[in-house]
N, C-alpha and C positions, 0 to 999 in steps of 0.2 A: 439559389432560389431567385426568380427575377424580381427587379425591385418592386413593381407593381403588385405582384402577388405577396410579397412581403409586408407591403404596406397595408394591403387588405387584411393580412393576418393579425397585424398590430391593431388596426382598427377593431377587428373583431373581438380580440381579447379585451379592449376597453369596454366594448359593448356587452361582452360575456359577464364582465364583473357586475354590470348594472342589471343584467338579466339575472344573475345568480343572487344578487342582492335582493331582488324583490320576488324571488320565488320562481319566476320564469316559466319554464316547461318541464321542469325535472319531475321525475317520478316521486310519488310520496306514497306512504303507507298511512292509512287511516283505520281507524276503529273497525274491528270485523274483517280486515283483510287488506290485501295490497290493491292500490288504485293505479292502473295504468293511465298515461296521459297521451293525448293525440295531438296532432298539429295538422290543420288543413282542412278538417271535416266538420260540418254542421248537422246537427239531428233535426232539420227543419220540417220534414214530411213524412208520410207513411212508408215511403221507400226506404228511408234511412232508418226510422224508429223501429220498423218491423225486423230487419236485419240486426240491428243493435240488440234487441231484446234476445234473439236467438244466439247471437255470438256471446253476449254476457252469460247466458246459461252454461255455455261451453266451459267457461274459465272460472265459474263461482268457486269459492267464494270472492275470488278477485273481482274487481270491477274496472270498468273504463271511462274515463272522464272525457266526454266528447263535447266539442263547441269551439267557438271562435271563428275567425274569419279564414282566408285563403292562405295557402302554404307562404310562409315568408323566409325567402332564403337567407336573409341577413339575420334575422332571429335565430333561424335554425342553426346555422354555422356558428353563431355566437354561444348558443347553448351547448353544441358540441365542443366548443373550445373550453367552456367552463366546466365541462364534465358533467353537465345535467341535461342531455338530451330527451327529447320525448321518447315513448316507448314505441309510439307508431306514428308515421307520417303519411299524409295523402297528397299527392302532387301530380302535376301534368306530366305525363309519361315522356314529353320531349325534354323535359328538364333532367329526368332521372339519372341519365348517363353521367351528367358532370358530378352529381353527388356520389354516385357509385365509383367512379374513377378516383375521386379524392379519398376513398376509404371511408366515408362517412356512413354508408349504408351496408347492411350485412348481406352476403349472398344467401339465397333462399334455398339452396339445395337440402340442407338438412331439414329444414321446415317443412319442405314439400313432402320428404319422405316421412318424417314423423307424425305430421298431420294428414297423411294420406291424400293430399291434395291430388285431384285428377286433372293434371295439366292438359290432357287431351281435350278436355270440354271446353277450354279457352280458345278465343279465335287466334290464328297464327299471327295475323298482323299485329294484334295488340301484345302478344307474347314477345314478338321480335323487338318491339319498342322498349320492353324492359328486360332486355338480355344484352349484356355488355361483355365482350370477349369470351363468349360462351357461359357465362355464368348469369342465372336468373337473379334479379335484384328486386322484383316487384310482382304483385298480383294485380292484373288488370280490372279495372271496375268498369267504367262506362265504354261505349262505342259509338262516338259521336260522328254522324254523317253529314255532308253538306249538299243541300239541294237549293233549287230556286223556288221560292215562294212568291206566288203573284196574288195581289189584291183584285181579284177579278171585277169586283164591282166598280172599284175606282178605276181601273183600266178602261172599262167600257165607258164610264161617265166622261173620260178624257177623249173619247171617241177612237179608242184604239181597240184592238182584238187581242185578249189574253194570250192566246195562242201563239201570237206573233213575239211574245216575250221569251228571249232566250239568248244563249252566249255563242251560238254557231256563227250568226252573220253579225260582225262587230260594227259594221257601218249601220245596219239596221237598229242595232241596240243604241247606238249613240243618238240615233234620230229618235227612237221612242224615249229615250231618257229625257230629251229636251221636250217632248210632247208632254209626258207624264209629270214633270216637274210643275209644281204648283207655287204661284207667288201671289200676294195680296196687292191692292192698288198701289202700294208704297213700294213695291219690290222685294218685300221680305218673303222668306221662304215659308210656304205653308204645306208643302208636300214634297218628299225625296222621291224622284222619279224611279230611279234605279241606284240602290246603294251597293257599291262593289265590295264592301266590307273591308276596307283597308285600315290599318296594315295586316289585320288578322289572317285574311284569307290569300295573301300573296302566294303561298304555294300551291293552292289550287288553281290560280290564274297561270301561274308558271308551268305546271302540268299541261294545262290546256294549250300551252304555246310550245309545248315540247321540251321543257327544261326541267331537269332533275337537280333541285338546288343544292343537294349534298350527296356524295358518293355513297355507294351501298354499304362500304365499310365505316362510313360515318367520318372519315378522315379529310376529305377533299371538298372543298367549297366550291361552287360553281355560280357565284352570285354576279360575276360580270360578264355573264353570257349575253350576246347582244339580243337575244331573244327574251331575255328576262327584263332587259332595259326597254325594249319595244312594249312589253305587256304592261309594265310599271307606267310608261308614257300614256298608254291608252286608259288604264284605270284611273290614273290621276286626272286624265282629261275628262272622263265621266264626272269627277266631282267638280273640275273647274266649271264645267258647262251648267253645273247647278248652283253657282255663286262661289265656289271655292271652299277649302277645307274649314276655314274659320267659321262661315255661315252655316255649312252642312252639320259640322260637329256640334255647334251651338244649339242648333235646332234639334239634332239627335238627342242631345242631352236632356231636353225637356219631356222626352218621352215617358210615359207610363209603361215601361217595356214589360213589366210582369204583371200588370194589372188590368182592370175591366176597360181602361181607357188606353189600351195598348195602341201602338201605331197603326195595326190593321184595322182595328175597330173604329179609330177615329179618322181613317183616311190619310194619315200623315205620311204612309209609307205605301208606294205602289207595288214595288217589287225588289228582289234582291236575293242573293244567296244567303242560306241561314242554317244554323244547325238544327238538326231534326228534333232536338228537345223542345223547340219552340212551339211544335204542334201541340205538345201537351199544355203549353200555356194558353194557347188558343182555344183548345177544347175545353178547358176549365172556364175561361172568362168570356169566351165569344163563340159558343158552340153553334151559332147560327151563321158564322161568317162565311162569305161568298169566296171560295180560296181555290187555287189550283196549285200542284206541286209537280215540278218536272226536274230532271237531271240537269245537272251542270255539264255543259259538253264543250269539246273543243271545235275547231272551225269546220271540221268534217262531220260535226253531229255525234261524235262518239262520246257517250257518258263517261264523265269522271267523277269519282267520289273520293274526297280526302278524308280519312279517318283519323281521330285522335282521341284522346280520353285521358282519365286519370289513373292513377295506380296506388296501391298500398304498398309501403315498404317499411322496414325495421332498422333503425339506426343501429351501427355496428356497436356502439356503447350503450345500448339499452340494457338496463338491469333485468328486464322481464322478458327475454326473448321467447321462451317457450310459450307463455300466456299471450304475447303479442302475435305469435305465429298462429295459434289455434283461433284467436279472435279474427284476424283478416281472412284467414281460410274459410271461416263460416260466413263472414261477410260476402265473400265472393263465390261461395258454393250456389250450385244451381237449385238446389231446394230452397234457400233463402231468397234468391231473386224471385223465385216463383210464388213464395209466400208473400213477399212485399208486392209483387204484381196483382197478387189476388186482393190483398188489402185495398190497393188504388181502384181496382176494377169495381169492387163492391162499393166503396165509397162514391164513385162516380155514377154507378147505376142507381144508388139510392138518391142522388142528386139530379138524375135525369140528365147526365152529361156524358158525352162519349169518353171512352178509355182508348187511348192511342198507343198504348204499350210503353214498354220502356226497352232502350237499345243497350245491351250490357256487352261485357267483354267475354261473356260466358254463353257459347254457342248453344249448348244444350238448354240452358234456361230460355234462350229467345226461342228456340223451336217451340217449347211448350206454351210459352207467353202468347206468341203469335199464332200458333195452332190452336190453342184452346181457350185463351182468355180474352183476346181481343176480338170482339163482335160488333161490326160497324155496318151490318147490311142496311140498317135504317138511317145511317148517316154517310151518305156516298161521298161527300166531300172528304172527310176525314178517312173513310176506307180507301179512297183513291190516293190520298196522301200516303198513308202508311205502306200501301203496295208500292208507290213510287221510292221510298226509302229503302223496303227491301230489295227491289230491283237494284237500286244504286249499289247496294253493298257488293253486288257481284263484280263492279268495277273499281272495288276500293284500292287505295293505296295509302301507305302511311309513310312518314319520315324515318330514315334508317335511326337506330340508336347511336349515340355518339359520345365519346368521353368529354366532349365540349358542347353538348346539347344546349345548355343554358346560353353559354356565349354566343353560339351559332345563332340561336333565335333572336337574341338582343341585337346582333349585328345587323341582320335584315330587317327587323321591325324599326330600329333607329334610323335605318337609311330611308325607308318608306316615310317615316314621320319627318325626315329632313326634307323630303320633296313635298310632302303635303304642306308644310309650313313655308315652303319657298326659299329655303335655305340653301338647297342645291338641286341640280338636274338630276333627273334619274340615273344618268350615266355616271356623273361624278359620285352621287350618293352610293350606288352600288360598287363602284370601284373601291371606295373607302370600305365599304362592308366587306367586300372580298378580302381586302388586306387584314382587317381587324379579325374576321372569322378563321382565315387561315392561320393567322398567328396563334390564335387560341387552340384549334385543332393541333397544330404542330407542338405545342407545349404540353397539350394533354396527352399526345401520343408517346411522348417521352418516359422511360421508365423512372418511377419515383422511389 
């Protein structure tokens, strides 16, 4: 076992003792039946609550404890090491391969058979992300698409044409970014002209520049490709033209991103690539927004959509696999998604706000949701936005599943952060990332 991994295991065992000692995330049995424990999922809105109610009925009298923050890798591995893992985990599909390869997640073949999960209903790209070495380890949840959102009113006020905002002509985009950027009399940033969304969206920019960052088998990194260096130089340059990473991030951190004073409503952001789910935020808090949505494209104008999302998985050491399986199967079932979408549609209708749909990993659910429940004829801004998302899905790509998915993602994100902080040039940062990522991929490919 390599020294680094051994140190990691030793550290996790120490943490594990602490986790075990304070109850951690272990399964418990409460009065009236078993309580399954989840990690990484919150029940904050009607989309979650409606499906939880349906899933709870399936496993009754057992119940599921839902709550807490995002998936925490260190806490999860510590709980596994302590012998008290959660029964269900909810995590980024890009990371799932790492935990599957380590043997901490259970294959779901038996679950799919026993719970009669209709795998044909799921989107192929999403299923591929949760399949490692021919084994299924997760059930896809969301299906996040990336498009460019343009704050039309702000762009017009700056004297530009919203239709000119796009990623095909990079020289024009660089010039528009400078035009749209706002500063006060003292030079402080008052509006981001175009946010390239680094480091998160590097794979999207990479694909637009002809680069596939990870081989189809998930074992070969391609992070030192000159075209990737080129696009990182370009996107980092967009940020530099707006005052640099420190100033841009500090300004962005002040945003009321999920509230009524969101950056589109306040004019703090003119344009940039975004996840599709942000349309729901705008529809809820800024239903009168003057907005246009268009595909992210390469330099030839060809649309490109990078899709990711979360998945449900069951730890290998879960003590309640049968109930956990039935629960996650119901959470991702088409009927459950449709019921949840109907609950949100009804709530939005009662509030006089548009319902922009939910983009799930379940193709059958989406066909029903966008075929019958989304009605935006009287809301053309959001109607056009939803159409743009559905069109973008036709050109979607996803990152391959990898036994070192978490390490690979950390390598390229750390590289971008080193560039943004000024610690390294794009070329040096990506060469280091290539070495780190490939080392992790080679190690993960070895038999254990």
